[in-house]
C-alpha positions as CSV (number, residue, x, y, z in Angstrom):
1,M,81.2,-16.3,-46.7
2,T,83.6,-19.0,-48.0
3,Q,85.6,-20.7,-45.2
4,F,89.1,-21.4,-46.3
5,A,92.6,-22.3,-45.1
6,A,95.0,-19.9,-46.8
7,D,97.6,-21.4,-49.2
8,R,99.4,-18.0,-49.4
9,L,100.6,-15.7,-46.5
10,L,101.4,-12.2,-47.5
11,L,103.7,-10.4,-45.0
12,F,103.8,-6.6,-45.2
13,G,106.8,-5.0,-43.4
14,A,108.7,-8.2,-43.8
15,T,112.2,-6.7,-43.3
16,G,111.2,-5.0,-40.1
17,D,112.0,-5.8,-36.5
18,L,108.8,-7.6,-35.7
19,S,109.2,-9.9,-38.7
20,R,112.8,-10.8,-37.9
21,R,112.3,-11.3,-34.2
22,K,108.8,-12.9,-34.1
23,L,107.1,-13.6,-37.4
24,L,109.7,-15.5,-39.3
25,P,110.9,-17.6,-36.3
26,S,107.3,-18.4,-35.5
27,L,106.6,-19.6,-39.0
28,C,109.8,-21.6,-39.2
29,A,109.0,-23.3,-35.9
30,L,105.5,-24.2,-37.1
31,D,106.9,-25.6,-40.3
32,A,109.4,-27.7,-38.4
33,D,106.5,-29.2,-36.4
34,G,104.6,-30.0,-39.6
35,L,101.8,-27.5,-38.7
36,L,101.9,-25.3,-41.8
37,P,99.7,-26.3,-44.7
38,E,101.9,-28.2,-47.1
39,R,101.0,-25.9,-50.0
40,L,101.5,-22.7,-48.1
41,T,103.7,-20.1,-49.8
42,I,104.9,-17.0,-47.9
43,I,105.2,-13.8,-50.0
44,A,107.2,-11.1,-48.2
45,T,107.0,-7.4,-49.1
46,A,108.7,-4.2,-47.9
47,R,110.4,-1.2,-49.4
48,S,113.8,-2.8,-49.4
49,D,115.1,-3.6,-52.8
50,L,115.7,-7.4,-52.5
51,D,114.9,-10.5,-54.6
52,D,114.0,-13.9,-53.3
53,A,117.6,-14.9,-52.6
54,G,118.3,-11.7,-50.8
55,F,115.3,-12.0,-48.5
56,R,116.0,-15.7,-47.8
57,D,119.5,-14.7,-46.7
58,L,117.9,-12.0,-44.4
59,A,115.5,-14.6,-43.0
60,R,118.2,-17.2,-42.4
61,K,120.2,-14.7,-40.3
62,A,117.1,-13.7,-38.4
63,L,116.3,-17.4,-37.6
64,E,119.9,-18.1,-36.5
65,Q,119.7,-15.1,-34.1
66,H,116.2,-15.5,-32.7
67,L,115.2,-19.1,-33.0
68,P,116.8,-21.8,-30.7
69,A,118.9,-24.3,-32.7
70,E,116.7,-27.2,-31.6
71,R,113.7,-25.6,-33.3
72,R,115.3,-25.0,-36.7
73,G,114.8,-28.4,-38.1
74,G,114.0,-28.2,-41.8
75,M,115.1,-24.6,-42.0
76,A,116.2,-25.0,-45.6
77,D,112.7,-26.3,-46.6
78,F,111.1,-23.3,-44.8
79,L,113.4,-20.8,-46.6
80,N,112.3,-22.3,-49.9
81,R,108.7,-21.3,-49.0
82,L,109.8,-17.6,-49.0
83,H,109.4,-15.2,-51.9
84,Y,109.9,-11.5,-52.0
85,Q,108.5,-8.5,-53.8
86,P,109.7,-4.9,-53.2
87,L,106.8,-2.5,-52.8
88,D,106.3,1.2,-52.6
89,A,102.9,1.5,-51.0
90,S,102.3,5.0,-52.3
91,T,102.0,3.7,-55.9
92,L,99.2,1.6,-57.3
93,E,101.6,0.1,-59.9
94,G,103.6,-1.5,-57.1
95,F,100.5,-3.4,-56.0
96,E,99.9,-4.7,-59.5
97,E,103.4,-6.2,-59.4
98,L,102.7,-7.7,-56.0
99,A,99.4,-9.2,-57.2
100,R,101.3,-10.9,-60.1
101,K,103.7,-12.3,-57.5
102,V,100.8,-13.6,-55.3
103,G,99.1,-15.2,-58.3
104,P,95.4,-15.7,-59.0
105,I,92.9,-16.1,-56.1
106,R,90.3,-18.8,-56.7
107,E,87.3,-19.6,-54.5
108,G,87.5,-22.8,-52.5
109,P,88.1,-24.2,-49.0
110,D,91.9,-24.8,-49.5
111,T,92.9,-21.7,-51.4
112,G,93.1,-18.1,-50.4
113,V,95.4,-15.3,-49.1
114,A,96.0,-14.3,-45.5
115,I,97.6,-10.8,-45.2
116,F,99.6,-9.7,-42.2
117,L,99.9,-6.0,-42.1
118,S,102.8,-4.8,-39.9
119,T,103.4,-1.2,-41.1
120,A,103.0,2.3,-39.7
121,P,99.3,3.1,-39.3
122,S,99.7,6.0,-41.7
123,L,100.2,3.4,-44.5
124,F,97.0,1.4,-43.7
125,G,94.8,3.5,-45.9
126,P,97.1,3.5,-49.0
127,T,97.8,-0.2,-48.5
128,I,94.1,-1.1,-48.4
129,A,93.4,1.1,-51.5
130,G,96.3,-0.6,-53.3
131,L,95.1,-4.1,-52.4
132,Q,91.6,-3.3,-53.7
133,H,93.1,-1.9,-56.9
134,A,95.1,-5.0,-57.5
135,G,92.3,-7.5,-56.8
136,L,93.8,-8.6,-53.4
137,A,90.8,-7.9,-51.3
138,G,88.2,-10.4,-52.4
139,E,86.2,-13.1,-50.6
140,N,89.1,-15.4,-50.2
141,V,91.4,-12.9,-48.7
142,R,91.6,-12.1,-44.9
143,M,93.5,-9.2,-43.2
144,C,95.4,-9.2,-40.0
145,L,96.4,-5.9,-38.4
146,E,99.3,-5.4,-36.0
147,K,98.9,-2.6,-33.4
148,P,98.8,0.3,-32.8
149,L,95.3,0.8,-34.1
150,G,95.1,4.5,-33.5
151,D,95.9,6.7,-30.5
152,D,92.4,7.4,-29.4
153,L,88.8,6.4,-30.2
154,A,88.4,8.7,-33.2
155,S,91.7,7.6,-34.9
156,S,90.9,4.0,-34.2
157,R,87.5,4.3,-35.9
158,A,89.1,6.0,-38.9
159,I,91.5,3.1,-39.3
160,N,88.8,0.5,-38.9
161,D,86.5,2.3,-41.3
162,A,89.3,2.3,-43.9
163,V,89.9,-1.4,-43.4
164,A,86.2,-2.2,-43.5
165,E,86.0,-0.7,-47.0
166,A,87.7,-3.8,-48.3
167,F,87.6,-6.4,-45.4
168,P,84.4,-7.0,-43.5
169,E,84.6,-7.9,-39.8
170,E,84.5,-11.6,-40.4
171,R,87.7,-11.3,-42.5
172,T,89.5,-8.8,-40.2
173,F,91.9,-10.1,-37.6
174,R,93.3,-7.7,-35.0
175,I,96.4,-8.8,-33.1
176,D,96.9,-8.5,-29.4
177,H,99.9,-10.8,-28.9
178,Y,99.1,-11.4,-25.2
179,L,96.2,-13.5,-26.3
180,G,98.6,-15.9,-27.9
181,K,100.5,-16.5,-24.7
182,E,100.1,-20.0,-23.3
183,T,99.3,-18.9,-19.8
184,V,96.8,-16.3,-20.9
185,Q,94.9,-19.1,-22.9
186,N,95.2,-21.3,-19.8
187,L,93.3,-18.7,-17.8
188,L,90.2,-19.8,-19.9
189,A,90.9,-23.4,-19.2
190,L,91.5,-22.7,-15.5
191,R,88.2,-21.0,-15.1
192,F,85.9,-22.9,-17.4
193,A,87.4,-26.5,-17.4
194,N,87.4,-26.8,-13.6
195,I,84.4,-26.7,-11.3
196,L,86.6,-25.7,-8.4
197,F,86.9,-22.0,-9.2
198,E,83.7,-20.8,-10.9
199,P,81.4,-21.0,-7.8
200,I,83.7,-18.6,-5.9
201,W,84.6,-16.4,-8.9
202,N,82.5,-13.4,-7.7
203,A,82.3,-10.5,-5.3
204,T,81.1,-12.8,-2.5
205,Y,84.4,-14.6,-2.2
206,I,87.0,-12.4,-4.1
207,D,88.3,-9.3,-2.3
208,H,90.2,-7.7,-5.2
209,V,92.2,-8.5,-8.3
210,Q,95.7,-7.1,-9.2
211,I,97.1,-7.1,-12.7
212,T,100.8,-6.2,-13.0
213,V,102.8,-5.8,-16.2
214,A,106.3,-4.7,-15.2
215,E,109.3,-4.1,-17.5
216,T,112.9,-3.4,-16.7
217,V,113.7,-1.9,-20.1
218,G,113.4,1.7,-21.1
219,L,112.7,3.0,-24.6
220,E,114.7,0.3,-26.4
221,G,114.5,1.8,-29.9
222,R,110.8,2.8,-29.6
223,V,111.5,6.5,-29.0
224,D,109.0,8.1,-31.4
225,F,106.2,5.7,-30.7
226,Y,106.5,5.5,-27.0
227,D,106.8,9.2,-26.3
228,G,103.6,9.7,-28.2
229,A,101.8,6.9,-26.5
230,G,102.9,6.5,-22.9
231,A,102.2,3.6,-20.5
232,L,98.4,4.1,-20.6
233,R,98.1,3.7,-24.4
234,D,101.0,1.3,-24.9
235,M,100.0,-1.3,-22.3
236,V,96.7,-0.6,-20.5
237,Q,94.6,0.1,-23.6
238,N,95.3,-3.3,-25.1
239,H,97.2,-6.0,-23.1
240,M,96.0,-5.2,-19.6
241,L,92.3,-4.6,-20.6
242,Q,92.4,-7.9,-22.4
243,L,93.7,-9.7,-19.3
244,L,91.1,-7.9,-17.2
245,S,88.3,-9.0,-19.5
246,L,89.4,-12.7,-19.4
247,V,89.5,-12.6,-15.6
248,A,86.1,-10.9,-15.3
249,M,84.1,-12.3,-18.2
250,E,81.0,-14.5,-17.8
251,P,81.2,-18.2,-19.0
252,P,80.7,-18.2,-22.8
253,T,78.3,-20.7,-24.3
254,S,81.1,-22.3,-26.3
255,F,84.8,-21.8,-27.2
256,D,84.3,-20.0,-30.4
257,A,85.1,-16.6,-31.6
258,T,81.7,-15.1,-31.3
259,A,80.8,-16.5,-27.9
260,V,84.2,-15.6,-26.3
261,R,84.4,-12.1,-27.7
262,D,80.8,-11.4,-26.8
263,E,81.5,-11.9,-23.1
264,K,84.7,-9.9,-23.2
265,V,83.1,-6.9,-24.7
266,K,80.4,-7.0,-22.0
267,V,83.1,-6.6,-19.4
268,L,84.8,-3.7,-21.2
269,R,81.4,-1.9,-21.5
270,A,80.8,-2.4,-17.8
271,L,84.0,-0.6,-16.7
272,R,83.2,2.3,-14.5
273,P,84.7,5.7,-15.6
274,V,87.8,6.3,-13.5
275,K,87.5,9.2,-11.0
276,A,90.1,11.7,-9.9
277,G,92.3,10.1,-7.3
278,E,91.9,6.6,-8.8
279,T,95.0,6.8,-11.0
280,V,98.7,7.5,-10.4
281,T,101.2,8.3,-13.1
282,G,105.0,8.4,-13.0
283,Q,108.1,8.9,-15.0
284,Y,111.4,7.2,-14.1
285,R,114.6,9.2,-13.3
286,A,118.1,7.8,-13.2
287,G,118.7,4.8,-11.0
288,A,120.0,1.3,-11.0
289,I,118.5,-2.1,-12.0
290,G,120.4,-5.3,-11.2
291,G,123.4,-3.3,-10.1
292,Q,123.6,-1.5,-13.4
293,A,123.1,2.3,-13.6
294,V,120.4,3.4,-16.0
295,P,119.5,6.9,-17.2
296,G,116.3,8.8,-16.6
297,Y,113.5,9.0,-19.2
298,D,114.4,12.5,-20.3
299,E,118.0,11.6,-20.6
300,E,117.2,8.5,-22.8
301,L,114.8,10.6,-24.8
302,G,117.2,13.5,-25.2
303,R,114.7,16.2,-24.3
304,D,112.1,17.0,-21.6
305,S,108.8,15.2,-21.8
306,D,105.7,14.8,-19.7
307,T,104.9,11.3,-21.0
308,E,104.1,8.8,-18.3
309,T,106.2,5.6,-18.1
310,F,104.2,4.3,-15.2
311,V,100.5,4.1,-14.4
312,A,98.4,2.6,-11.6
313,I,94.7,2.5,-11.8
314,K,91.9,1.4,-9.5
315,A,89.2,0.1,-11.8
316,H,85.7,-1.3,-11.2
317,V,83.5,-3.6,-13.3
318,D,79.9,-2.5,-12.6
319,N,77.9,-5.7,-13.0
320,W,76.3,-8.3,-10.7
321,R,79.4,-10.6,-10.4
322,W,81.9,-7.9,-9.6
323,K,80.1,-5.1,-7.9
324,G,82.4,-3.6,-5.2
325,V,85.5,-5.6,-6.2
326,P,88.4,-3.3,-7.2
327,F,90.7,-4.3,-10.0
328,Y,94.1,-2.7,-9.5
329,L,96.2,-2.3,-12.7
330,R,99.9,-1.4,-12.6
331,T,102.4,-1.2,-15.4
332,G,105.7,0.7,-15.9
333,K,109.1,0.8,-17.4
334,R,112.4,0.6,-15.5
335,L,110.8,-1.4,-12.6
336,P,112.9,-3.9,-10.5
337,E,111.9,-7.0,-12.5
338,R,110.2,-8.1,-15.6
339,V,107.0,-9.8,-14.6
340,T,103.4,-10.1,-15.9
341,E,101.0,-11.6,-13.4
342,I,97.4,-11.7,-12.2
343,L,96.6,-12.0,-8.4
344,V,93.1,-13.0,-7.4
345,Q,92.9,-12.2,-3.7
346,L,90.1,-14.1,-1.9
347,R,88.4,-12.9,1.3
348,C,89.2,-14.0,4.8
349,V,87.3,-17.0,6.2
350,P,84.1,-15.7,7.8
351,H,84.9,-17.2,11.2
352,S,88.3,-18.7,12.4
353,I,88.2,-21.6,14.8
354,F,91.9,-20.9,15.5
355,D,91.3,-17.8,17.5
356,G,90.0,-19.4,20.7
357,A,91.5,-21.2,23.6
358,G,93.7,-24.3,22.8
359,A,94.6,-22.8,19.5
360,K,97.6,-20.7,20.3
361,A,100.5,-20.6,17.9
362,A,103.7,-22.4,18.9
363,G,105.7,-20.0,21.0
364,G,102.6,-18.1,22.2
365,G,100.4,-15.5,20.5
366,M,97.3,-15.9,18.4
367,V,97.2,-18.1,15.3
368,E,97.3,-15.9,12.2
369,T,95.3,-17.0,9.2
370,H,95.9,-15.5,5.8
371,P,93.2,-15.3,3.1
372,N,93.9,-17.5,0.1
373,H,95.0,-16.1,-3.2
374,L,95.5,-17.4,-6.7
375,L,98.6,-16.1,-8.5
376,I,98.8,-16.6,-12.3
377,G,102.3,-15.9,-13.7
378,I,102.3,-15.1,-17.4
379,Q,106.0,-14.1,-17.9
380,P,108.8,-14.7,-17.5
381,E,107.7,-17.8,-15.6
382,E,104.5,-19.5,-16.6
383,N,103.0,-20.9,-13.4
384,I,99.8,-21.0,-11.4
385,T,100.0,-20.9,-7.6
386,L,97.2,-21.3,-5.1
387,S,98.0,-20.3,-1.5
388,L,96.5,-22.4,1.3
389,M,96.7,-22.4,5.1
390,A,98.0,-25.7,6.6
391,K,99.1,-27.0,10.0
392,V,102.8,-27.3,10.5
393,P,103.6,-31.0,11.2
394,G,104.5,-32.0,14.7
395,L,103.2,-32.2,18.3
396,D,103.3,-28.9,20.2
397,E,101.9,-28.6,23.7
398,E,101.4,-24.9,23.3
399,G,98.8,-25.2,20.5
400,V,98.4,-25.2,16.7
401,S,100.9,-23.6,14.4
402,L,99.6,-22.7,10.9
403,R,101.6,-21.7,7.9
404,E,100.7,-20.4,4.4
405,I,101.9,-22.9,1.7
406,P,101.7,-22.8,-2.1
407,L,100.2,-25.4,-4.4
408,Q,102.0,-24.6,-7.6
409,I,101.8,-25.8,-11.2
410,A,104.9,-24.8,-13.2
411,M,103.7,-25.1,-16.8
412,P,107.1,-26.2,-18.3
413,D,107.4,-29.0,-15.7
414,A,103.8,-30.0,-16.0
415,F,104.1,-30.5,-19.8
416,V,107.6,-31.9,-20.2
417,G,108.5,-32.3,-23.9
418,Q,105.9,-29.8,-25.1
419,H,107.2,-26.7,-26.7
420,R,106.4,-23.4,-24.9
421,R,105.5,-21.6,-28.1
422,I,106.0,-18.0,-29.1
423,A,102.6,-16.2,-28.9
424,Y,102.8,-15.4,-32.6
425,E,103.0,-19.1,-33.5
426,R,99.4,-19.6,-32.2
427,L,98.2,-16.4,-33.8
428,L,99.7,-16.9,-37.2
429,L,98.4,-20.5,-37.4
430,D,94.9,-19.2,-36.4
431,L,95.2,-16.5,-39.1
432,I,96.1,-19.1,-41.7
433,N,93.2,-21.3,-40.7
434,G,90.7,-18.5,-40.2
435,D,90.0,-18.8,-36.4
436,Q,89.2,-15.4,-34.8
437,T,88.8,-16.6,-31.2
438,L,92.2,-15.1,-30.0
439,F,91.9,-11.9,-32.0
440,V,90.2,-8.6,-31.0
441,R,86.9,-7.6,-32.5
442,R,86.2,-4.0,-33.5
443,D,83.7,-3.4,-30.7
444,E,86.3,-4.6,-28.2
445,V,88.8,-2.1,-29.5
446,E,86.3,0.8,-29.4
447,A,85.2,-0.1,-25.8
448,Q,88.8,-0.1,-24.7
449,W,89.5,3.3,-26.3
450,H,86.3,4.8,-24.9
451,W,87.5,4.0,-21.3
452,I,91.1,5.1,-22.0
453,D,90.0,8.4,-23.6
454,A,87.9,9.2,-20.5
455,I,91.0,8.7,-18.3
456,R,93.1,10.9,-20.5
457,A,90.4,13.6,-20.4
458,E,90.3,13.4,-16.6
459,W,94.1,13.8,-16.5
460,A,93.9,16.9,-18.8
461,A,91.1,18.5,-16.8
462,G,92.9,18.0,-13.5
463,G,96.3,19.0,-14.8
464,Q,97.7,15.7,-13.7
465,A,101.5,15.4,-14.4
466,P,103.6,12.3,-13.9
467,R,105.4,12.0,-10.5
468,T,109.0,11.0,-10.6
469,Y,110.2,7.6,-9.4
470,T,113.7,6.1,-9.3
471,A,114.6,3.5,-11.9
472,G,114.7,0.1,-10.1
473,S,111.8,1.0,-7.7
474,W,108.2,0.0,-8.0
475,G,107.0,3.4,-9.1
476,P,105.9,6.5,-7.3
477,S,105.1,6.2,-3.6
478,A,101.6,7.4,-4.4
479,A,100.9,4.1,-6.2
480,I,101.4,2.4,-2.9
481,G,99.0,4.8,-1.3
482,L,96.4,4.2,-4.0
483,I,96.0,0.6,-2.9
484,E,97.0,0.8,0.8
485,R,94.1,3.2,1.4
486,D,91.9,0.2,0.8
487,G,93.9,-1.9,3.4
488,V,95.8,-4.0,0.8
489,S,99.3,-4.1,-0.7
490,W,100.7,-4.7,-4.1
491,H,102.0,-8.3,-4.6
492,E,105.8,-8.2,-5.0
């Protein structure tokens, strides 16, 4: 296979919300920093009847709305990179016109086309067929797919089979934008660039792991998609399982696409099928967040629905490293705060010397020691915090006084002057340069769906319906019971 850096980027769905909020601002920021190839041309396409000037005006307004002013340097030069071709994906003639706009594709290391497909999954098949018909699916063309990639294993395989007709796996890039987040990438650096953690990163020293993805928003314009997907398929199947696999994976032999993704898929295949009683689902009802009243899910939707907006799962990875360590996953909408974090809870010290005579806490009573934990904040704050026990300074005749203190790295403070980049900046640049490390491989996607489908089948067999919870709370009370039965509590 020819390795190439693309000199043309073809954006499908270029007038849509994702393009305006994320893709165009990310590309403009990359251009301002001199990271885009000098010869790169961006060809945008969608159904809208625009010309180059009309699309550039749309792009300019999107950049002014979604990109900070300090990152718009050279915006005029970036806009000049943009070209536009209207396309009706249902007609092959439209793809012929698009191919003329893209221009001839020659073999070589510095020429080729990267395609970013951000359309409804129902258009994937016709789009692939149209690209093949127009000669836009050859060796020097790579394809990037935005989620959702199906709604179960069978539909995911159908999509991937259609894509594979034109684009083999080494030229197919599947987006999970969480993998482009700086702190998610830092999880790999934390684990594998520091000798401190790896010797204790196992069931001997780790009691449990919590992964929380909490949102304050409700449907936010995603009515049709979300009501058909729910929290399990919208968040757990992709983002949360990717985070779990990065926490639990074995050290790869190198930092390249094959080695990293080989280890992730081993984790996903080792996930134990979830039993009845190991999941809790919920749906929010009217409440208040930040002092503002918000409607319930059915009210927002405009009809009754049994779609879950909250899910908590007790998961296990059945391998040597993690045997017996629960991974608690929790995600939901209309929760009290927007936060994505990973908590790695270590076990207690095997013997405390502070429990005996001469080691009483100040003011009397026994000294209480807390097990250490590592908290990795992904959003909105990017930070890493390690909790330690320390002696409170001073002389106290009554004994030792201990307190839990944090050792914290706030990423923006640690790297002053460095841009905290949009996740899509990293991913778009890797797409252009052909690096698949932070993209999801087909066997990963299928392993994720295999586990998710089994959970949905368990729900169906048991007649499990979502419990209600008040907007602004942390979900149904049963989610608290799910974890407290094991003697632990959710981190809040």
